[in-house]
C-alpha positions in Angstrom: 7.3 15.1 49.4 10.8 15.7 49.2 12.8 14.8 52.2 16.6 16.0 52.3 19.7 15.7 54.0 21.5 19.4 54.2 24.5 18.6 56.0 26.1 17.7 59.6 28.8 19.0 61.9 30.5 17.0 64.8 32.7 18.0 67.6 34.8 15.7 70.4 34.3 12.6 68.7 36.1 10.0 67.6 35.9 11.3 63.9 37.7 15.0 63.7 35.4 18.1 64.1 33.6 18.1 61.0 31.0 20.7 59.5 29.9 19.3 56.4 27.3 21.6 53.9 26.1 19.3 51.4 23.7 22.0 49.8 26.9 24.2 49.7 26.8 24.3 46.1 23.1 24.6 45.7 22.9 21.1 44.5 21.9 18.6 46.8 20.9 15.8 44.9 23.9 13.6 44.8 26.6 13.6 46.7 30.1 12.0 46.4 32.3 12.1 49.6 35.6 10.6 50.5 37.0 10.0 53.5 40.6 8.2 54.2 40.7 5.1 56.6 40.9 6.8 60.2 38.8 9.8 59.6 35.3 8.3 61.0 33.4 6.9 58.2 31.5 4.0 59.7 30.8 6.8 62.7 29.6 8.8 60.9 27.3 6.5 58.8 26.0 5.0 62.3 25.4 8.4 63.9 23.5 9.7 60.6 21.3 6.8 61.2 20.6 7.2 64.9 19.9 11.2 64.1 16.5 10.0 62.7 14.8 7.7 65.4 15.6 7.7 69.3 18.0 5.4 69.9 19.2 4.0 73.1 23.1 4.1 73.3 24.4 1.5 75.5 27.5 2.3 78.2 29.7 -0.1 76.0 28.6 2.2 73.1 28.9 5.6 74.1 32.5 4.5 74.7 33.0 3.9 71.0 32.2 7.7 70.4 35.2 8.8 72.3 38.3 10.7 70.8 40.5 8.0 69.3 43.6 10.7 70.2 44.5 10.9 73.7 45.2 14.6 73.3 41.6 15.2 71.5 39.7 13.7 74.2 36.8 15.9 75.7 34.3 15.1 78.1 31.7 16.2 75.9 30.9 15.9 72.0 28.0 16.0 69.6 26.8 15.1 66.4 24.2 17.4 64.7 22.3 16.8 61.6 20.5 18.9 59.4 17.3 18.3 57.3 14.5 19.6 55.2 11.4 18.2 54.4 8.7 20.2 52.1 10.8 23.0 52.2 11.2 23.5 56.2 14.5 22.8 57.6 15.0 20.7 61.2 18.0 19.7 63.1 18.5 16.4 65.5 21.1 16.5 67.7 22.9 13.5 70.0 24.8 14.9 72.8 27.5 12.6 74.2 28.6 13.5 78.3 31.9 10.9 78.2 32.7 12.2 81.5 29.6 10.8 82.7 29.1 7.9 80.3 25.6 9.7 79.4 23.9 11.0 76.5 20.6 12.9 75.3 19.1 14.1 72.0 18.1 17.6 71.4 15.7 18.8 68.3 14.7 22.2 66.5 11.9 22.5 64.6 11.6 25.3 62.3 8.0 26.0 63.5 9.4 25.8 66.7 12.6 27.6 67.0 15.9 27.0 69.1 17.1 23.6 70.6 14.9 21.9 72.9 15.6 18.5 74.7 14.4 15.3 73.4 14.3 13.6 70.2 11.1 15.0 67.9 10.7 15.0 64.1 8.0 17.4 62.1 4.9 15.7 61.9 5.2 14.9 58.4 7.6 12.3 59.5 6.6 11.2 62.7 4.3 8.0 61.4 6.9 7.1 58.5 10.4 7.5 60.0 11.4 4.1 62.2 14.6 2.6 62.6 13.8 -0.2 59.9 13.3 2.2 57.1 16.6 4.2 58.3 18.4 1.0 58.0 17.1 0.7 54.6 18.0 3.9 53.1 21.7 4.3 54.8 23.0 1.3 53.5 26.5 -0.2 54.1 26.6 -2.8 51.4 28.6 -5.1 53.3 26.5 -5.2 56.3 22.8 -4.4 55.3 21.9 -5.7 51.8 23.3 -9.2 52.6 20.3 -9.9 54.8 18.1 -8.9 52.0 19.1 -12.2 50.4 19.2 -14.3 53.7 15.5 -16.6 54.2 15.8 -16.3 57.8 15.4 -12.2 57.1 12.6 -10.1 56.0 14.3 -6.9 55.0 13.1 -6.7 51.4 9.4 -7.9 52.6 9.7 -4.8 55.0 11.2 -2.3 52.6 8.2 -3.0 49.9 5.7 -2.8 53.0 7.2 0.8 53.8 7.9 2.3 50.4 4.7 1.1 48.8 2.9 2.0 51.7 1.1 -1.2 52.4 2.0 -0.8 56.3 -0.7 1.9 56.5 -3.3 -1.0 56.5 -1.5 -2.3 59.5 -2.5 1.0 61.2 -6.1 1.1 60.0 -6.4 -2.5 61.7 -4.8 -1.2 65.0 -7.4 1.6 65.0 -10.2 -0.9 64.4 -8.8 -3.2 67.3 -9.0 0.1 69.4 -12.1 1.0 68.6 -13.4 -2.7 69.3 -11.4 -2.5 72.3 -13.2 1.0 73.3 -16.7 -0.1 73.0 -16.2 -3.1 75.1 -14.9 -1.4 78.1 -17.9 1.4 77.9 -20.1 -1.6 77.6 -18.6 -3.5 80.5 -21.4 -4.2 83.1 -21.3 -4.8 87.0 -21.5 -7.7 89.3 -20.2 -11.2 88.4 -20.4 -10.8 84.8 -17.8 -7.8 85.7 -15.6 -10.0 87.5 -15.1 -12.7 84.5 -14.4 -9.6 82.5 -11.5 -8.7 84.4 -10.3 -12.3 84.5 -10.4 -12.1 80.7 -8.8 -9.0 80.6 -5.8 -9.9 83.0 -5.1 -13.1 80.6 -5.6 -10.8 77.3 -3.3 -8.8 78.8 -0.9 -11.5 79.7 -1.2 -13.2 76.1 -0.7 -9.5 74.4 2.8 -9.1 76.5 4.3 -12.6 75.9 3.6 -11.7 72.2 5.5 -8.2 72.2 8.1 -10.6 74.1 8.6 -12.9 71.5 8.4 -10.5 68.7 11.4 -8.6 70.3 13.3 -12.1 70.5 12.8 -12.7 67.0 14.0 -9.8 65.9 17.0 -10.0 68.1 17.5 -13.8 66.8 17.1 -12.7 63.3 19.9 -10.2 63.9 22.3 -12.3 65.5 21.9 -15.0 62.9 22.5 -12.4 60.3 25.5 -11.2 62.3 27.1 -14.0 62.6 26.6 -15.8 59.7 29.5 -14.6 57.8 31.9 -15.6 60.7 30.1 -18.8 60.8 30.4 -20.1 57.0 33.8 -18.9 57.0 34.8 -20.7 60.2 32.9 -24.1 59.1 35.1 -23.2 55.4 38.7 -22.8 56.9 37.8 -26.3 59.4 36.6 -28.5 56.6 40.0 -27.0 54.6 42.0 -28.3 57.3 40.5 -31.7 57.6 40.2 -32.3 54.0 43.8 -31.3 53.6 45.1 -34.7 56.1 44.5 -37.4 53.3 44.3 -40.0 55.8 42.4 -38.7 58.2 39.8 -37.8 55.6 39.4 -40.7 54.4 38.7 -42.6 57.6 36.2 -39.6 58.5 34.4 -40.0 55.4 34.3 -43.8 56.1 33.1 -43.0 59.5 30.4 -40.6 58.2 29.0 -43.6 55.2 28.6 -45.8 58.2 27.1 -43.2 60.5 24.4 -42.2 57.9 23.6 -46.1 57.0 23.2 -46.4 60.9 21.1 -43.5 61.1 18.8 -44.8 58.6 18.3 -48.2 59.8 17.8 -46.4 63.3 14.6 -44.1 61.5 13.5 -47.1 60.1 13.1 -49.5 62.9 11.5 -46.2 64.7 9.1 -46.0 61.8 8.4 -50.2 61.9 7.9 -50.1 65.8 5.2 -47.4 65.4 3.3 -49.1 63.1 3.1 -52.3 64.9 2.2 -50.0 68.0 -0.7 -48.5 65.8 -2.1 -52.2 65.0 -4.2 -52.8 68.0 -4.1 -56.6 68.8 -0.9 -57.3 66.9 1.3 -57.7 70.3 0.9 -58.8 73.7 1.5 -57.1 76.9 -0.5 -54.6 79.3 -1.2 -52.4 76.4 -2.8 -55.6 74.8 -4.8 -56.7 77.8 -6.1 -52.8 79.0 -7.3 -52.5 75.4 -9.5 -56.2 75.8 -10.5 -55.2 79.0 -12.0 -51.6 77.3 -14.1 -53.8 74.6 -15.3 -56.3 76.7 -16.8 -53.1 79.1 -18.6 -52.1 76.4 -21.0 -54.8 76.6 -21.1 -54.1 80.4 -22.2 -50.7 79.4 -25.6 -51.7 77.6 -24.0 -51.8 74.0 -26.3 -51.9 71.1 -26.3 -55.4 70.0 -29.1 -57.2 68.3 -29.7 -59.1 71.5 -30.2 -55.9 73.5 -32.9 -55.2 70.5 -34.5 -58.5 70.7 -34.7 -58.1 74.5 -37.0 -54.7 74.1 -38.8 -56.2 71.8 -40.0 -59.3 73.7 -40.9 -57.2 76.6 -43.0 -54.6 74.6 -44.8 -58.0 73.2 -46.2 -59.0 76.4 -49.0 -57.7 78.3 -47.6 -57.2 81.6 -44.6 -55.8 82.2 -41.4 -57.7 83.9 -42.4 -56.0 87.2 -46.1 -57.4 86.8 -48.2 -54.4 86.2 -50.0 -54.0 82.8 -48.3 -52.6 79.9 -50.5 -49.7 78.5 -49.9 -47.5 75.4 -48.1 -45.1 77.8 -46.0 -47.5 79.5 -44.9 -48.7 76.1 -44.1 -45.3 74.5 -42.1 -44.6 77.4 -39.9 -48.2 77.0 -39.8 -47.2 73.4 -38.2 -43.8 73.9 -35.6 -45.6 76.6 -34.2 -48.0 74.4 -33.9 -45.6 71.2 -31.9 -43.7 73.3 -30.0 -46.7 75.0 -28.8 -47.9 71.4 -29.2 -44.8 69.0 -28.2 -45.7 65.5 -25.1 -43.3 65.8 -23.9 -45.2 68.9 -24.2 -48.6 67.4 -22.1 -47.4 64.0 -19.4 -45.8 66.5 -19.0 -48.9 69.0 -19.4 -51.6 66.3 -16.3 -50.1 64.3 -14.2 -50.4 67.6 -15.3 -54.0 68.5 -14.7 -54.6 64.9 -11.3 -53.3 64.7 -10.4 -55.2 67.6 -11.9 -58.1 66.7 -9.8 -57.6 63.1 -6.3 -56.5 64.6 -6.3 -59.6 66.8 -6.0 -61.6 63.8 -2.8 -60.0 62.8 0.5 -62.1 63.0 2.0 -61.0 66.6 4.9 -58.6 66.5 7.7 -58.9 69.3 7.7 -55.4 70.8 10.5 -56.2 73.0 12.4 -57.1 69.8 11.5 -53.7 68.2 13.0 -52.2 71.7 16.6 -54.2 71.7 17.0 -53.6 68.1 16.5 -49.9 68.4 18.7 -49.3 71.5 21.1 -51.2 69.8 21.1 -49.3 66.4 20.8 -45.9 68.5 24.4 -47.3 70.2 25.6 -47.8 66.9 25.0 -44.3 65.7 26.2 -42.8 68.9 29.8 -44.8 68.8 30.3 -43.6 65.4 29.3 -40.3 66.0 31.8 -40.3 68.9 34.3 -41.8 66.7 33.8 -39.3 64.1 34.0 -36.3 66.8 37.6 -38.0 68.3 39.3 -38.0 64.8 38.1 -34.3 63.9 39.6 -33.5 67.6 43.1 -35.4 66.4 42.8 -33.3 63.1 42.0 -29.7 64.7 44.6 -30.1 67.4 45.8 -26.8 66.5 42.8 -25.2 65.8 41.4 -25.9 69.1 40.0 -22.4 69.7 38.3 -21.9 66.4 36.8 -25.4 66.6 35.4 -24.6 69.8 33.7 -21.3 68.7 32.4 -22.8 65.8 30.9 -25.3 67.5 29.1 -23.4 70.2 28.1 -20.8 67.3 26.7 -23.7 65.6 24.9 -25.2 68.5 23.1 -21.3 69.1 22.4 -20.7 65.7 20.8 -24.2 65.5 18.4 -23.2 68.7 17.6 -19.9 67.8 16.7 -21.5 64.0 14.7 -23.9 65.4 13.0 -21.0 67.4 12.1 -19.1 64.4 11.4 -21.9 61.6 9.3 -24.4 64.2 8.5 -23.1 67.8 6.8 -19.9 67.1 5.1 -21.4 64.4 3.7 -24.2 65.9 -0.5 -24.8 65.7 -3.1 -23.7 68.5 -4.1 -26.7 71.1 -6.6 -26.2 73.3 -4.7 -26.8 76.6 -2.4 -24.1 75.4 -1.7 -21.0 78.1 -0.2 -17.8 77.7 3.1 -19.4 78.6 3.5 -21.0 75.4 6.2 -20.0 73.2 4.2 -20.1 69.8 3.0 -17.0 68.4 0.4 -18.5 66.2 -1.3 -20.3 69.3 -1.2 -17.0 71.3 -2.6 -15.0 68.5 -5.6 -17.9 68.5 -5.6 -17.2 72.0 -5.9 -13.9 71.6 -8.8 -13.7 69.4 -10.4 -16.4 71.7 -10.6 -14.2 74.9 -11.3 -10.9 72.7 -14.6 -13.4 71.6 -15.6 -13.9 75.4 -15.0 -10.4 76.5 -17.3 -9.6 73.6 -19.8 -11.9 74.5 -19.6 -10.7 78.4 -19.9 -7.3 77.6 -22.5 -7.7 74.8 -20.3 -6.2 72.1 -20.5 -9.5 70.0 -21.8 -7.8 66.9 -19.3 -5.1 67.0 -16.5 -7.9 67.4 -17.7 -9.6 64.4 -18.2 -6.6 62.4 -14.2 -5.6 63.3 -13.3 -8.8 62.7 -14.9 -9.2 59.3 -13.2 -5.6 58.4 -9.8 -6.7 59.9 -9.4 -10.0 57.8 -10.8 -8.2 55.0 -7.8 -5.7 55.5 -5.7 -8.5 56.1 -6.5 -10.4 53.0 -5.9 -7.1 50.5 -2.3 -6.4 52.4 -1.5 -10.1 51.3 -2.8 -9.8 48.1 -0.8 -6.3 47.5 2.2 -7.5 49.0 2.0 -10.5 46.5 1.4 -8.7 43.3 3.9 -5.8 44.2 6.7 -7.9 45.0 5.9 -9.7 41.6 6.1 -6.0 39.9 8.9 -5.1 41.4 10.9 -8.5 40.6 9.7 -7.6 37.0 11.4 -4.2 37.2 14.3 -5.4 38.9 14.8 -8.2 36.4 15.0 -5.7 33.7 17.2 -3.8 35.2 19.8 -6.6 35.9 19.4 -7.1 32.0 21.1 -3.7 31.7 23.7 -3.8 34.6 24.7 -7.5 33.9 26.0 -7.6 30.8 27.6 -10.9 30.8 26.3 -13.6 33.0 23.0 -11.8 34.4 21.8 -13.2 37.7 17.8 -12.8 37.8 15.6 -12.3 40.8 13.3 -15.3 41.0 10.8 -13.9 44.1 11.0 -11.2 46.2 8.6 -12.3 49.2 10.1 -12.5 52.8 13.7 -12.1 51.2 15.5 -11.6 47.7 15.5 -14.9 46.2 18.1 -15.4 43.3 16.9 -17.6 40.3 19.2 -21.1 40.5 21.5 -20.1 43.0 21.4 -19.4 46.8 23.5 -16.6 46.6 25.9 -14.2 44.6 29.3 -13.0 45.3 29.5 -9.4 47.1 29.8 -7.6 43.9 26.8 -9.2 42.4 24.5 -8.8 45.7 25.3 -5.2 46.2 24.5 -4.5 42.5 21.1 -6.4 43.0 20.6 -4.5 46.2 21.1 -1.3 44.6 18.7 -2.5 41.6 16.1 -3.2 44.3 16.4 -0.1 46.5 16.7 2.0 43.6 13.5 0.3 42.3 11.3 0.6 45.6 12.7 4.5 46.0 10.7 5.3 42.2 7.4 4.0 43.6 7.9 5.9 46.7 5.4 9.0 46.9 8.1 10.4 49.6 11.1 11.3 47.9 13.5 9.9 50.5 17.7 10.2 50.4 19.3 7.0 49.8 23.2 7.0 51.9 25.1 4.3 50.5 28.7 3.1 51.9 31.0 1.9 49.1 28.0 1.1 46.7 30.5 -0.2 43.7 32.7 -2.5 46.0 33.4 -6.0 44.2 32.3 -4.6 41.1 34.3 -4.8 37.7 35.0 -1.4 35.8 32.2 -2.1 33.5 29.6 -2.7 36.9 30.7 0.3 38.1 30.1 2.6 35.2 26.7 1.2 34.9 25.7 1.7 38.3 26.6 5.3 37.7 24.2 5.2 35.5 21.5 4.0 37.3 22.4 6.5 39.9 21.9 9.3 38.0 18.6 8.8 36.9 17.7 8.7 41.0 15.0 11.3 41.5 15.9 11.3 45.4 18.4 12.4 47.0 21.5 10.0 46.7 24.8 10.4 49.3 27.5 7.8 49.0 30.9 7.2 50.8 33.7 6.1 48.3 37.3 4.9 48.3 40.2 5.6 45.7 39.4 2.8 44.1 35.6 3.8 43.0 37.1 6.9 41.3 38.3 5.9 37.9 35.1 4.2 36.5 32.6 5.3 38.8 32.8 9.0 40.6 34.3 10.1 36.7 31.6 8.4 34.9 28.9 9.8 37.1 30.9 13.4 36.9 30.6 13.1 32.8 26.7 11.9 32.9 25.6 15.0 35.2 28.1 17.3 33.4 29.6 18.3 36.8 26.7 19.3 38.6 27.0 17.0 41.5 29.0 17.4 44.7 32.3 16.3 45.2 33.4 16.4 48.7 36.6 15.0 50.5 37.4 15.0 54.3 40.6 14.1 56.1 42.2 14.5 59.4 44.8 17.2 59.4 48.4 16.9 59.2 51.3 19.2 58.1 51.3 16.7 54.8 47.5 17.5 54.0 47.4 21.2 55.2 50.1 21.5 52.3 47.5 20.3 49.9 45.1 22.9 50.4 47.2 25.9 50.2 46.2 26.7 47.1 42.5 25.8 47.5 39.7 29.1 47.2 38.7 29.6 51.1 35.1 29.3 50.2 35.4 26.0 49.3 37.1 24.6 52.7 35.4 24.0 56.4 38.6 23.8 58.4 38.6 23.3 61.9 41.2 22.2 65.0 41.9 18.5 63.3 39.6 18.2 60.7 39.6 19.8 57.0 36.4 19.5 54.3 37.0 20.4 50.7 34.5 21.3 48.2 35.7 20.6 44.6 35.9 18.0 42.2 39.7 18.6 40.9 40.8 18.1 44.6 38.4 15.2 45.2 39.8 13.5 41.7 43.6 13.8 42.7 43.5 13.4 46.2 44.7 9.6 46.6 46.4 9.2 49.9 45.1 6.9 52.5 46.2 6.5 56.0 46.2 3.1 57.7 43.7 2.6 61.0 40.0 2.4 61.1 
């Protein structure tokens, strides 16, 4: 199945009024589009993304799409994208009402004709296309590829799941769960059990709602960490450079840091030793010691399995008369024997014997002075706090001319630390029996959900169905995990083969692709290195997909040397899916020119710019059939013009 972008047009927006026809030359396989700064390249890429999923524009976002120049402002504007899937053309249009700060979608599917209000995709794409997939295919290499290399992001993993159709197993698992729920509701009895079911169903809904809420928070936190990572790292580096530049202050700071680290180590050791002392029951005096001692004494008062007690029962059984004066016949002796065994079973004897033995042994251990431990711990904690305060004061003094940056980075660090802790620890805390649906642990919530479902199955008499679905879903989940593991290994190998060809000198290989792309022997690469590896990864997974998706990339060779640009052109020329990229003037000598040679000039080379007297003079001799003009925008479809156009405007 082939999915292509055929063109787009826009009116009344921040960018000029453009009308792009990618298939104007009859070849939509590869397209290179150059747009000077200030002509809406970023706006175009964003709106192309949003044309393929139902995006909810916030009021502040709508305002960003207004015409930049006051004389060009219009109350209304639109962005219309034209696509083709399996030979059928369809349109999606985003309509902006700037005077009302509002937006709405309209769609046109070939079989229905005309535009209809609302967002709609052809049936063949409805269950395939979503925001995550589009974010992978419409790529700003500086923004969208970097997260694939960050350990708190799962972009690479999601790409494999979607393009290799592993996510379809999730749909199957959901279908089984829906079937299970349907059977349970159909079989729900009436009466008192019905009330119990209602109670469990209410709890089940709360758990599901909390899971959905936490999943959204998880995505928001990952997005925030990604968006602030560069700003945070650059700010930390800038502050550190300032601190390092003051030789005297830097020496004092490092001395304080060494003393603080030593104090922290001592503090941690004191805490550890104190814990070990507390573990040894009887190795210390005080209220706790007395309480444990009373507990052990009480074991005897409860009628415990001591040898003396056994002898007592034995003596009674040997007598002809019971202590109450009645004759001990066979039946009464049997009753006494049964009571004796119940009273002092072997298992109870062993357990209680161990308790008493442990206490007897620990009372012989040399006494620990817990009061001294407490005093030493408090003293060491105060020392750590004092040193940290001195370090902070010294840093404030050194950064007195950079207070705003220092405070900004400190707040960022605190917020990022909290969100990292949430992603790495809180949502992964193990389930505890006392947990409720109020917990923030996804692990616990999923366990609670499973337990409630089992209880509902028992109450409704559908336990057999429940067990069958659990077995099937566990089998599918195991298969999905195994498939992900095996495919990620294969893709890693395929990517590394391409890296061998693209990175002739000093190749950087991929170590693994699980949640994210992990580089072999280093935490991260340069912008150019990660861009090349990102393109290699995307090309590799596109090759495995049964659907030929378009790949749209902004400045695909930024940060690359000339040789890398030429090799990237070679890789892209082998791609069977549609490829479109936005290029800048410096990309042309070794990238687009190389591609033009490789494809014998059969690709599309388009130039778009804001109209002006200077630019209008450039197109006076261009063939009219290769031009698309509006009152403020111009599109030229021709390689010679594309190659020679070098003018860049100031602006965004």
